[in-house]
C-alpha positions as CSV (number, residue, x, y, z in Angstrom):
1,M,90.7,67.0,113.1
2,Q,94.0,67.1,111.3
3,T,94.7,70.5,109.4
4,K,95.1,69.9,105.7
5,K,98.6,71.0,104.5
6,S,99.1,73.2,101.5
7,S,101.4,72.1,98.8
8,N,104.3,74.3,97.9
9,L,103.2,74.4,94.4
10,A,100.0,75.7,95.3
11,I,101.3,78.4,97.8
12,A,103.7,79.5,95.2
13,L,100.8,79.9,92.6
14,I,99.1,82.0,95.0
15,W,101.7,84.5,95.3
16,F,102.4,84.5,91.5
17,T,98.9,85.6,90.9
18,A,99.0,88.1,93.7
19,A,101.8,89.8,92.0
20,I,100.4,90.0,88.5
21,S,98.7,93.4,89.3
22,M,97.9,96.6,87.5
23,A,98.8,98.3,90.6
24,E,102.5,97.1,90.3
25,I,102.7,98.0,86.8
26,L,101.3,101.4,87.5
27,T,103.8,102.1,90.2
28,G,106.6,100.7,87.9
29,T,105.8,103.6,85.5
30,W,106.7,106.2,88.2
31,F,110.2,104.8,87.9
32,A,110.6,106.2,84.5
33,P,112.4,109.5,85.1
34,L,115.3,107.3,86.7
35,G,115.9,105.7,83.3
36,W,115.8,101.9,82.6
37,Q,119.0,100.9,84.5
38,K,118.6,103.0,87.5
39,G,114.9,102.3,87.6
40,L,115.6,98.7,87.7
41,I,118.3,98.8,90.2
42,A,115.9,100.8,92.3
43,M,113.0,98.0,91.8
44,V,115.4,95.1,92.9
45,V,116.8,96.8,96.0
46,G,113.3,97.9,97.4
47,H,111.9,94.3,96.6
48,F,115.0,92.7,98.2
49,I,114.3,94.7,101.4
50,G,110.6,94.3,101.3
51,G,110.9,90.5,100.4
52,S,113.1,89.9,103.3
53,M,110.5,91.3,105.6
54,F,107.9,89.1,103.6
55,F,110.1,86.1,104.3
56,C,110.3,86.9,107.9
57,A,106.6,87.3,108.4
58,G,105.8,84.1,106.5
59,Y,108.4,82.1,108.3
60,I,107.1,82.9,111.7
61,G,103.7,81.9,110.7
62,A,105.0,78.7,109.2
63,R,107.0,77.7,112.3
64,T,104.2,78.5,114.6
65,Q,101.6,77.4,112.6
66,K,99.6,80.5,113.2
67,S,97.7,82.9,110.8
68,A,99.3,86.4,110.2
69,M,97.3,88.2,112.8
70,Q,97.9,85.7,115.3
71,T,101.8,85.9,115.0
72,V,101.2,89.6,115.7
73,Q,99.8,88.7,118.9
74,I,103.4,87.4,119.9
75,S,104.7,90.8,120.1
76,F,101.6,93.2,120.8
77,G,99.3,90.9,122.8
78,E,96.2,89.2,121.9
79,K,94.2,92.4,122.3
80,G,96.8,94.8,121.2
81,S,97.0,93.0,118.0
82,G,93.6,94.1,117.3
83,L,95.2,97.7,116.1
84,F,97.0,96.1,113.2
85,S,94.0,94.0,112.3
86,L,92.0,97.2,112.1
87,L,94.8,99.1,110.2
88,N,95.3,95.9,107.8
89,A,91.6,95.9,107.1
90,M,91.8,99.6,106.2
91,Q,94.7,99.0,103.7
92,L,93.2,96.0,102.3
93,M,90.0,97.7,101.5
94,G,92.1,100.3,99.8
95,W,93.8,98.0,97.5
96,T,90.4,96.4,96.7
97,A,89.3,99.9,95.6
98,V,92.3,100.1,93.5
99,M,92.1,96.8,91.9
100,I,88.4,97.3,90.9
101,Y,89.3,100.9,89.5
102,M,91.9,99.5,87.4
103,G,90.1,96.7,86.2
104,A,87.3,99.2,84.9
105,D,90.0,101.4,83.6
106,V,91.4,98.6,81.5
107,I,87.8,97.6,80.2
108,S,87.4,101.0,78.9
109,I,90.1,100.6,76.0
110,L,87.6,97.9,74.5
111,N,85.6,101.1,73.8
112,Q,87.6,104.1,73.4
113,T,91.0,105.6,73.6
114,P,91.2,107.4,77.0
115,D,93.4,110.4,77.4
116,A,96.5,109.6,79.4
117,M,98.8,111.3,81.9
118,D,102.4,112.1,81.0
119,V,105.1,110.4,83.1
120,A,106.1,112.2,86.1
121,Q,109.1,114.5,85.6
122,N,111.2,113.4,88.6
123,I,111.6,111.0,91.3
124,K,114.4,110.4,93.8
125,F,116.1,107.0,93.8
126,G,115.3,106.4,97.3
127,T,111.7,107.3,97.0
128,A,111.7,104.7,94.2
129,V,113.4,102.2,96.2
130,E,110.6,102.8,99.0
131,M,107.9,102.4,96.5
132,A,109.4,98.8,95.5
133,A,109.7,97.8,99.1
134,V,106.3,98.7,100.4
135,M,104.7,96.5,98.0
136,P,105.7,93.1,99.6
137,L,105.2,94.9,103.0
138,S,101.7,95.4,102.4
139,W,101.2,91.6,102.3
140,L,102.9,91.1,105.7
141,P,99.6,90.9,107.5
142,V,98.4,88.2,105.0
143,V,101.5,86.0,104.0
144,S,101.2,83.6,107.2
145,D,97.5,82.9,106.1
146,H,98.9,80.8,103.4
147,T,102.1,79.6,104.9
148,K,101.0,78.4,108.3
149,N,99.7,75.0,106.9
150,S,103.1,74.2,105.3
151,E,105.0,70.8,106.0
152,T,108.6,72.5,105.1
153,P,108.2,76.2,106.9
154,F,111.7,77.5,105.1
155,K,111.3,75.9,101.6
156,T,107.8,77.1,101.3
157,T,108.4,80.3,102.9
158,A,111.4,80.9,100.6
159,L,109.4,79.8,97.5
160,S,106.6,82.0,98.5
161,M,109.0,85.0,98.8
162,L,111.0,84.4,95.7
163,T,107.8,83.8,93.5
164,Y,106.3,87.1,94.5
165,T,109.3,89.0,94.5
166,A,110.3,88.0,91.0
167,T,106.9,88.2,89.5
168,S,106.5,91.7,91.2
169,C,109.8,92.9,89.8
170,W,108.4,91.6,86.5
171,M,105.3,93.8,86.7
172,Y,107.4,96.8,87.8
173,A,109.9,96.4,85.1
174,L,106.8,96.1,82.5
175,G,105.4,99.4,83.6
176,L,108.8,101.1,83.6
177,G,109.6,99.7,79.9
178,A,106.1,100.9,78.9
179,A,106.5,104.2,80.3
180,L,109.8,105.0,78.7
181,V,108.4,103.8,75.4
182,T,105.0,105.7,75.4
183,G,105.7,108.5,77.8
184,K,102.6,107.8,79.4
185,S,101.6,106.6,82.8
186,E,97.9,105.7,82.6
187,I,97.5,101.8,82.2
188,S,94.5,101.8,79.8
189,Q,96.5,104.2,77.3
190,I,99.7,102.1,77.4
191,L,97.8,98.9,76.7
192,S,95.8,100.5,74.0
193,L,99.0,102.0,72.4
194,A,100.5,98.6,72.5
195,G,97.8,97.0,70.6
196,V,96.7,94.9,73.3
197,S,93.8,92.5,72.0
198,V,90.5,91.6,73.6
199,I,91.7,88.5,74.9
200,G,94.8,90.3,76.4
201,V,92.4,92.7,78.2
202,L,90.5,89.6,79.5
203,I,93.5,88.2,81.0
204,V,94.4,91.3,82.9
205,I,90.8,91.7,84.2
206,A,91.0,87.9,85.4
207,S,94.0,88.5,87.0
208,T,92.6,91.9,88.6
209,M,89.7,89.9,90.0
210,I,92.0,87.4,91.6
211,N,93.7,90.3,93.1
212,T,90.7,91.8,94.6
213,A,89.5,88.5,96.1
214,L,92.7,88.0,98.0
215,P,92.6,91.4,100.0
216,A,88.7,91.0,100.5
217,Y,89.1,87.7,102.1
218,S,92.0,88.9,104.3
219,T,90.1,91.9,105.4
220,G,87.5,89.2,106.8
221,M,90.3,87.2,108.4
222,S,91.5,90.8,109.9
223,L,88.4,91.9,111.2
224,N,87.5,88.1,112.5
225,N,90.7,88.7,114.7
226,I,89.1,91.6,116.4
227,F,85.3,90.3,116.3
228,P,85.3,86.8,116.3
229,Q,81.6,86.5,116.0
230,L,81.9,88.0,112.3
231,K,82.1,85.5,109.7
232,V,84.7,86.1,107.1
233,T,82.6,85.5,103.9
234,P,80.2,88.2,104.7
235,I,82.9,90.9,105.5
236,S,84.9,89.7,102.3
237,I,81.7,90.6,100.3
238,L,81.0,93.8,102.1
239,T,84.8,94.7,101.5
240,V,84.1,94.4,97.6
241,I,80.9,96.6,98.1
242,V,83.1,99.2,100.1
243,G,85.8,99.0,97.4
244,I,83.3,99.5,94.6
245,I,82.2,102.9,96.3
246,L,85.7,104.0,97.1
247,A,86.7,103.4,93.5
248,S,83.8,105.4,92.4
249,T,84.4,108.4,94.8
250,L,88.3,108.8,95.5
251,P,91.3,109.4,93.2
252,V,92.3,106.0,93.8
253,T,95.2,105.8,91.1
254,E,97.1,108.8,93.1
255,Y,97.9,106.4,95.9
256,E,101.9,107.1,96.6
257,H,100.7,108.4,99.9
258,F,98.7,105.0,100.5
259,L,102.1,103.4,99.9
260,F,103.9,105.6,102.5
261,F,101.2,104.7,104.9
262,I,101.6,100.9,104.5
263,G,105.3,101.5,105.1
264,S,105.0,103.7,108.1
265,V,102.5,101.0,109.8
266,F,104.2,97.6,108.8
267,A,107.8,98.5,108.7
268,P,108.0,98.9,112.4
269,M,105.5,96.3,113.2
270,I,107.6,93.5,111.5
271,A,110.7,95.0,113.0
272,V,109.3,94.5,116.6
273,L,108.0,91.2,115.7
274,I,111.5,89.9,114.2
275,A,113.3,91.2,117.3
276,D,110.9,89.4,119.7
277,F,110.9,86.0,117.7
278,F,114.4,85.3,116.3
279,V,116.3,87.0,118.6
280,L,114.7,87.3,122.2
281,K,113.0,83.8,121.2
282,Q,109.6,84.8,122.3
283,H,107.2,82.6,120.4
284,D,103.8,82.5,122.5
285,V,101.5,85.3,123.5
286,R,102.3,86.4,127.0
287,K,100.0,89.3,127.4
288,S,96.4,90.6,126.5
289,V,98.0,94.1,125.7
290,D,101.8,94.2,125.2
291,S,102.5,97.9,126.0
292,V,106.2,97.6,125.4
293,G,105.8,96.1,122.0
294,L,103.1,98.9,121.0
295,G,105.1,101.6,122.5
296,V,108.3,100.6,120.5
297,W,106.1,100.4,117.2
298,F,104.6,103.9,117.9
299,V,108.2,105.3,118.0
300,G,109.1,103.7,114.7
301,F,105.7,104.9,113.2
302,V,106.4,108.4,114.5
303,L,109.8,108.1,113.2
304,Y,108.8,107.2,109.7
305,R,106.3,109.9,109.3
306,F,108.6,112.5,110.7
307,L,111.5,111.7,108.4
308,M,108.9,111.7,105.5
309,A,107.7,115.0,106.4
310,K,111.0,116.5,106.7
311,G,112.0,115.2,103.3
312,W,114.8,113.0,104.6
313,E,115.4,109.5,103.0
314,S,118.5,107.4,102.3
315,D,119.4,105.8,99.1
316,L,117.6,102.7,100.6
317,G,114.3,104.7,101.1
318,L,112.6,105.0,104.6
319,T,111.7,101.5,105.6
320,F,115.2,100.1,105.8
321,P,116.5,102.6,108.5
322,V,113.4,102.6,110.1
323,I,113.2,98.9,110.5
324,I,116.9,98.8,111.6
325,I,116.3,101.6,114.3
326,T,113.0,99.7,115.6
327,F,114.7,96.4,115.7
328,I,117.5,97.5,117.9
329,L,115.2,99.7,120.1
330,A,112.9,96.7,120.7
331,I,115.8,94.4,121.9
332,L,117.1,97.1,124.1
333,V,113.8,98.2,125.6
334,R,112.8,94.5,125.9
335,K,116.1,93.8,128.0
336,I,115.6,96.9,130.3
337,A,112.0,96.0,130.9
338,K,112.7,92.6,132.0
């Protein structure tokens, strides 16, 4: 049976809607202490770094016609990829909770004007770059699910990356500008102060629902990669239920550490995959568990967490140097292990 191909327009629309997110606007408000110009530079630099990795992940899937978790098997093995499927399911459940909470928070302005948090007083430029980079990184275990059926791999992936990063930068900029004008970082209060109408709120809620559906579906895909007997649709529904519970019980708006967790997991993961696919020309799954790939990833993961714990960061954040170091290490170790 022939696989149905996805049009470039359809794929671009998916990533346009994925980027229109309250989470991205909220993250943009955290850049306010840098000011308008410096904040914009940080978000563009971060999105360039994260967007480049987004492109690489999507292009590998488009070239091989594999889903995101199937491409991960190239570097980490058929069973070894299960680790990333599990970690991806965890982060997607987290995003589902964030989206549900923010949707409920926005609805609250229809009834009342809630108290708002003042904008944070300081943030380092490198930290801002990192918070911009990890947003595209969070989609790495998902992007190939939408590019794998493309007839034009490079064009489709480039269009997906440009659509997502440009729209995401727009959302960040909206948050930054709103925070600078209002001095607040609570989305519902910013919308209320801006005099957003009921129609505007409903549009935001509709976008939030779409952004809840995407991670919920991808959670089903990730867990199906570990347990093929599990059906995607029931797991997706269960993800939404878990998201509601998390949104009701946890401080999901204070998720900067969640963003750093995403960076520490997926930055070294994509570095190993890029080294294997583009440099070492490894395009097929060769092992059940690739201990070399997993070992190099673990070194990158520990390096990220160690540098973060020590408070070290470059002006390009943590993701960029960790990717470069892990990328070089992957090539060297692979060649030595042959």
